[in-house]
matplotlib code that plots the C-alpha trace (Angstrom):
import matplotlib.pyplot as plt

x = [41.8, 41.9, 38.5, 39.7, 42.8, 40.6, 38.3, 41.2, 42.6, 39.2, 38.7, 42.0, 41.6, 37.9, 38.6, 35.3, 33.3, 30.1, 30.9, 27.5, 27.9, 31.3, 30.0, 27.1, 29.5, 31.8, 28.8, 27.6, 31.0, 31.0, 27.5, 28.4, 31.5, 29.4, 26.8, 29.5, 30.9, 27.5, 26.8, 30.2, 29.4, 26.0, 27.6, 30.2, 27.5, 25.6, 28.6, 29.3, 25.7, 26.0, 29.5, 30.0, 33.5, 36.7, 36.4, 38.6, 39.5, 38.3, 41.0, 42.5, 42.5, 43.4, 40.6, 37.5, 35.4, 36.0, 34.2, 35.0, 32.7, 32.4, 33.0, 30.7, 27.6, 28.0, 27.5, 29.3, 31.8, 32.9, 32.4, 33.2, 31.0, 30.2, 27.4, 29.1, 29.4, 33.0, 35.3, 36.5, 39.4, 40.6, 38.6, 36.0, 37.9, 36.6, 33.2, 34.7, 36.5, 33.3, 31.3, 34.2, 34.4, 30.7, 30.5, 31.3, 33.8, 37.1, 38.8, 37.7, 40.5, 39.4, 40.8, 42.3, 40.7, 42.3, 40.1, 41.2, 44.9, 44.7, 43.3, 45.3, 47.7, 48.1, 48.2, 50.1, 50.6, 48.3, 48.3, 45.4, 44.8, 46.5, 44.5, 44.5, 42.4, 39.7, 41.0, 44.5, 42.9, 41.3, 44.7, 45.9, 42.9, 43.2, 47.0, 48.4, 45.3, 45.6, 43.1, 43.6, 42.9, 39.7, 38.5, 39.2, 37.1, 34.2, 34.2, 34.6, 31.7, 29.3, 30.4, 31.1, 32.1, 28.6, 26.9, 29.3, 28.8, 25.0, 25.7, 28.0, 25.2, 22.7, 24.9, 25.8, 22.1, 21.6, 24.4, 22.9, 25.4, 22.7, 25.0, 27.2, 27.1, 29.8, 30.5, 33.5, 35.2, 38.5, 37.7, 39.4, 37.7, 34.3, 31.2, 28.9, 31.3, 31.1, 30.7, 30.5, 32.8, 29.8, 29.1, 32.6, 32.7, 29.5, 30.8, 34.1, 32.3, 30.2, 33.3, 34.9, 32.3, 34.2, 37.2, 39.1, 38.6, 40.4, 43.0, 43.9, 44.1, 46.4, 48.9, 51.9, 53.5, 52.4, 53.2, 50.4, 50.6, 49.7, 49.0, 50.2, 52.5, 53.8, 53.1, 55.1, 54.6, 53.4, 54.7, 52.1, 52.5, 50.2, 50.1, 48.9, 51.7, 49.9, 49.8, 52.9, 55.1, 52.2, 50.7, 48.4, 48.0, 45.6, 44.0, 42.5, 42.5, 44.2, 43.2, 44.4, 43.5, 44.1, 40.4, 39.9, 43.2, 44.3, 41.7, 41.7, 39.2, 40.5, 40.0, 42.1, 41.4, 42.6, 41.5, 38.9, 37.3, 37.4, 37.3, 36.6, 37.7, 37.0, 39.0, 38.3, 40.3, 43.2, 46.7, 48.3, 46.7, 48.6, 48.7, 45.0, 44.5, 46.6, 44.7, 41.3, 42.4, 43.8, 40.6, 38.4, 40.1, 40.3, 36.5, 34.7, 31.7, 29.4, 30.4, 27.6, 28.1, 29.6, 29.0, 31.3, 29.4, 30.7, 34.3, 36.9, 40.1, 43.3, 45.2, 47.4, 50.6, 50.1, 49.6, 52.0, 53.9, 53.7, 51.2, 52.0, 50.6, 49.8, 46.3, 47.3, 47.0, 50.6, 51.1, 54.2, 54.7, 57.4, 59.4, 61.8, 59.1, 59.2, 61.8, 60.2, 58.4, 56.1, 54.1, 50.3, 47.8, 44.1, 42.0, 39.8, 35.9, 35.9, 38.3, 37.7, 38.8, 41.9, 42.7, 42.2, 44.7, 47.2, 47.0, 47.7, 50.7, 52.0, 51.9, 54.1, 56.5, 55.4, 54.6, 51.8, 50.4, 46.6, 45.8, 42.1, 41.1, 44.5, 47.7, 51.1, 54.4, 57.8, 59.3, 62.1, 64.5, 64.6, 61.8, 63.8, 63.6, 59.9, 59.5, 61.4, 59.0, 56.0, 57.3, 57.7, 54.1, 52.8, 54.2, 52.2, 48.9, 48.6, 48.1, 50.4, 51.3, 54.3, 53.3, 55.4, 55.2, 55.2]
y = [6.8, 4.3, 2.9, 2.3, 0.3, -1.7, -2.6, -3.7, -5.9, -7.5, -8.0, -9.9, -12.1, -12.9, -16.4, -18.0, -15.8, -14.2, -10.7, -9.3, -10.4, -8.8, -5.5, -5.5, -6.1, -3.3, -0.9, -1.9, -1.0, 2.4, 3.0, 2.3, 4.6, 7.4, 7.1, 7.4, 10.5, 12.1, 11.4, 12.9, 16.0, 16.4, 16.1, 18.8, 21.1, 20.7, 21.6, 24.6, 25.8, 25.5, 27.2, 29.7, 30.9, 29.2, 26.6, 27.5, 25.4, 26.7, 28.2, 25.8, 27.6, 27.0, 29.3, 28.1, 30.6, 32.9, 35.0, 37.0, 39.9, 42.2, 45.6, 47.4, 45.2, 43.4, 40.1, 37.0, 35.6, 32.6, 31.6, 28.9, 28.8, 32.5, 32.7, 30.8, 33.1, 33.0, 35.1, 38.0, 39.2, 42.6, 42.8, 44.0, 47.4, 48.0, 48.8, 50.8, 53.0, 53.5, 54.7, 57.1, 58.4, 59.0, 60.7, 64.2, 64.5, 63.8, 66.9, 66.1, 65.2, 62.2, 61.3, 57.9, 56.2, 53.7, 51.0, 51.8, 52.0, 48.5, 46.9, 43.9, 44.1, 44.9, 48.5, 51.8, 52.0, 54.9, 56.1, 57.5, 61.2, 61.4, 62.8, 62.1, 63.5, 61.1, 61.0, 60.0, 57.3, 55.9, 55.7, 53.8, 51.5, 50.6, 50.6, 49.4, 47.5, 49.3, 47.8, 50.6, 53.2, 51.3, 51.4, 55.2, 55.6, 53.6, 55.4, 58.8, 58.4, 56.3, 56.6, 52.9, 49.7, 48.3, 51.3, 51.4, 47.7, 48.4, 51.1, 48.6, 46.0, 48.6, 49.7, 46.2, 45.4, 48.6, 47.5, 44.0, 42.1, 39.8, 37.2, 39.6, 40.4, 42.6, 42.8, 45.2, 47.6, 45.7, 42.0, 40.4, 37.1, 37.6, 35.4, 36.0, 38.2, 36.8, 37.7, 35.9, 36.4, 37.8, 40.2, 41.5, 41.9, 43.9, 46.1, 46.7, 47.5, 50.1, 51.6, 52.1, 54.8, 56.9, 58.6, 58.9, 55.2, 54.4, 57.0, 55.6, 52.0, 53.2, 54.6, 52.5, 54.6, 57.8, 59.8, 61.3, 63.6, 62.4, 65.0, 64.3, 66.3, 67.5, 66.6, 63.7, 61.8, 58.2, 56.2, 54.0, 51.4, 49.1, 45.4, 44.7, 42.9, 43.2, 47.0, 47.1, 44.6, 42.5, 42.5, 45.3, 47.3, 45.7, 47.7, 45.9, 45.0, 42.1, 40.2, 37.4, 35.7, 32.0, 31.1, 33.2, 32.3, 34.6, 36.9, 39.5, 41.7, 43.7, 45.0, 45.5, 47.1, 45.6, 46.6, 49.0, 46.2, 46.2, 42.9, 42.5, 39.4, 38.2, 35.4, 33.9, 31.2, 30.9, 29.5, 30.7, 34.1, 35.9, 32.8, 32.4, 36.1, 36.0, 32.9, 34.6, 37.7, 35.7, 33.7, 36.7, 38.7, 35.7, 35.1, 36.3, 38.6, 35.8, 33.3, 32.7, 32.7, 29.5, 28.6, 25.9, 25.6, 22.3, 22.3, 21.5, 23.6, 22.5, 19.9, 21.6, 20.1, 22.5, 25.5, 27.6, 25.6, 27.9, 30.3, 32.8, 32.1, 35.6, 36.8, 39.8, 41.0, 40.3, 40.7, 42.7, 45.1, 44.9, 47.9, 47.8, 48.8, 52.5, 54.9, 58.4, 60.5, 63.5, 65.7, 65.7, 68.2, 67.3, 65.9, 69.0, 68.8, 69.9, 70.3, 74.0, 74.4, 72.3, 74.8, 77.7, 76.1, 75.5, 79.2, 80.2, 77.8, 79.4, 82.8, 81.4, 80.0, 76.4, 74.4, 71.9, 69.3, 68.6, 64.9, 64.4, 66.7, 66.6, 68.5, 66.9, 68.8, 67.6, 64.2, 63.4, 60.5, 60.4, 60.3, 62.8, 65.5, 65.1, 65.2, 68.6, 70.1, 68.7, 70.3, 73.8, 73.5, 72.5, 75.6, 77.7, 76.1, 73.2, 69.5, 67.7, 64.1, 62.3, 59.7, 57.2, 57.1, 53.7]
z = [-17.4, -14.6, -15.6, -19.1, -17.9, -15.6, -18.5, -20.7, -18.0, -17.3, -21.1, -21.4, -18.3, -18.4, -20.0, -20.7, -18.4, -19.6, -21.0, -20.0, -16.4, -16.1, -17.5, -15.0, -12.1, -13.2, -13.5, -10.0, -8.5, -10.2, -9.0, -5.3, -5.6, -7.1, -4.4, -1.7, -3.3, -3.6, 0.1, 1.1, -1.0, 0.6, 4.1, 3.2, 1.8, 5.1, 7.1, 4.9, 5.4, 9.2, 9.4, 6.6, 5.9, 6.9, 9.5, 12.5, 15.5, 18.8, 21.0, 23.6, 26.9, 30.6, 31.7, 33.5, 31.6, 28.6, 26.1, 22.9, 22.2, 19.2, 20.7, 18.2, 18.3, 21.6, 20.0, 21.3, 18.8, 20.9, 24.6, 27.1, 30.2, 29.7, 32.3, 35.2, 38.2, 39.3, 41.6, 39.4, 41.6, 40.7, 37.4, 39.9, 39.8, 36.3, 37.7, 40.7, 38.2, 36.1, 39.1, 40.0, 36.4, 36.3, 39.7, 38.5, 41.4, 39.7, 41.2, 44.8, 47.2, 49.2, 52.6, 53.4, 56.4, 58.8, 57.3, 53.7, 54.8, 56.3, 53.2, 52.1, 49.1, 46.3, 47.4, 47.1, 50.9, 51.6, 55.2, 57.3, 56.9, 53.5, 50.6, 46.9, 44.0, 42.8, 39.3, 40.5, 42.7, 39.5, 37.9, 41.0, 40.8, 37.1, 36.7, 40.0, 41.0, 44.4, 46.8, 49.3, 46.6, 45.6, 49.2, 49.4, 46.3, 47.8, 51.1, 49.5, 47.1, 49.1, 52.8, 53.3, 51.5, 51.9, 50.4, 47.5, 46.8, 46.6, 43.9, 42.1, 42.0, 40.8, 38.0, 37.0, 36.6, 34.5, 32.2, 31.8, 34.0, 35.4, 37.1, 38.9, 42.6, 44.2, 47.9, 47.8, 45.4, 45.0, 44.4, 47.4, 48.2, 49.8, 50.1, 47.2, 45.3, 41.8, 38.1, 34.8, 31.8, 30.0, 32.9, 32.8, 29.0, 29.1, 32.0, 30.2, 26.9, 28.8, 30.3, 26.9, 26.2, 28.7, 27.0, 30.2, 30.9, 27.7, 28.3, 31.7, 30.4, 27.6, 30.1, 31.0, 33.7, 35.5, 38.6, 40.7, 43.8, 47.2, 50.0, 53.5, 55.7, 52.3, 48.7, 47.2, 44.0, 43.7, 40.8, 39.1, 36.4, 34.4, 35.1, 31.5, 29.6, 26.3, 26.3, 24.2, 22.4, 21.0, 17.5, 18.5, 21.8, 24.2, 27.0, 30.0, 33.7, 35.3, 38.5, 40.7, 43.9, 44.7, 44.5, 41.3, 39.7, 36.9, 35.3, 32.6, 30.7, 27.8, 24.3, 21.1, 17.8, 14.4, 10.9, 12.4, 14.4, 18.2, 20.1, 23.8, 25.7, 29.3, 31.0, 34.4, 36.2, 33.9, 34.5, 31.3, 31.3, 28.6, 26.4, 26.7, 26.0, 22.8, 21.6, 22.1, 20.3, 17.4, 17.2, 17.5, 14.7, 12.4, 12.7, 9.6, 9.9, 8.8, 11.4, 13.9, 17.6, 18.9, 22.6, 24.0, 27.3, 28.5, 27.5, 30.1, 30.6, 29.1, 31.2, 33.8, 32.2, 29.4, 31.7, 33.5, 36.1, 39.2, 40.7, 43.4, 46.8, 48.0, 47.5, 45.4, 41.9, 41.1, 37.4, 36.6, 33.7, 31.1, 32.2, 29.2, 26.7, 27.8, 26.5, 26.5, 29.1, 28.9, 31.2, 31.0, 32.2, 32.1, 30.6, 30.6, 30.5, 26.9, 24.0, 24.0, 27.6, 26.8, 23.9, 26.3, 28.8, 26.0, 25.0, 28.7, 28.8, 25.5, 27.1, 29.9, 27.3, 27.3, 24.1, 24.7, 22.3, 22.4, 22.8, 23.0, 25.9, 27.6, 27.0, 26.8, 27.2, 26.2, 25.2, 27.6, 27.5, 31.3, 33.8, 36.0, 33.4, 33.1, 36.8, 37.0, 34.4, 36.3, 39.5, 37.9, 36.5, 39.9, 41.4, 39.0, 40.0, 37.5, 38.3, 36.0, 35.9, 34.3, 31.7, 29.8, 26.0, 24.4]

ax = plt.figure().add_subplot(projection="3d")
ax.plot(x, y, z, "-o")
ax.set_aspect("equal")
plt.show()
């Protein structure tokens, strides 16, 4: 339509100009426009070939290093500086927990040494001579990020921090974490204590094979017994702010020291697809984590891996204004998300043994619900009522814990 109008105007105004010359000029202009359009289409086709599916902007992060991994295949979906060895802070405890869970000694009661009791915060204030069951120590390590509990695990399983660190490094190599080197079980700053985002994602993916690893990380609050002059309960709570109240539950482990800044390794499942993320050196930890999960779940199955190896972090003006000064893992849970409490016994070695235990409880007048390989009793509106039931069960020889239901 526009071409016809142009031709008419040219015809009326050409005066005494040569009609053939005008027609040649008009065709030349159309030819140039057509050539430009063809070039643009070729360029777009080339981009579509390189990046199939919807083109999605890379997430803007404050982290020094980050990685998104497909939980099923282990393939990298997106990464920034994924192989840079950086201080991992308390995400170190993921590997500490894995070694404990694989030890076959979860019912052993480990003694607290003076060295372990003096470990710097964060901690649950263990005292020399006290004892705690290894499984309960793992809860303290993964939920409260307790450095003293991690040290008790290391000494109880390997005899010393140095010997346990050697086991950690051996296990890391077996998993494929080739850039990691651990000097202690808790992640407090130490020379040569480093891991990359890829290392931590691989270690976390390996840990997810352990049902109890998942179960502990899905727990928001729990009480565990500590033996001293008597037995008293220690209240533990998750530092993971994305465990509830987000688009989908996120399990994971936080970390913080001043050199490491904020760190997180975690996983979430959406539409039957599990995504693992690892973040090191962030200022806006939870904002970065949400952006990574959003990007990971929006990525189509056909999108190839994209490695943004040289990208700089987001300017600090866009990051969180203040950071804590203490060298602790200081993230706090959202306590208001919990409204119900239950008593849990187990997990048992097998589902059959859990069913046998449920039958014994039924004979005593207790109704228990089977959850995986564990038993849960009651659904209480107050933590105190759950504690009273746990006390009665403890008197009959069981080892119950109080758990919060999201």
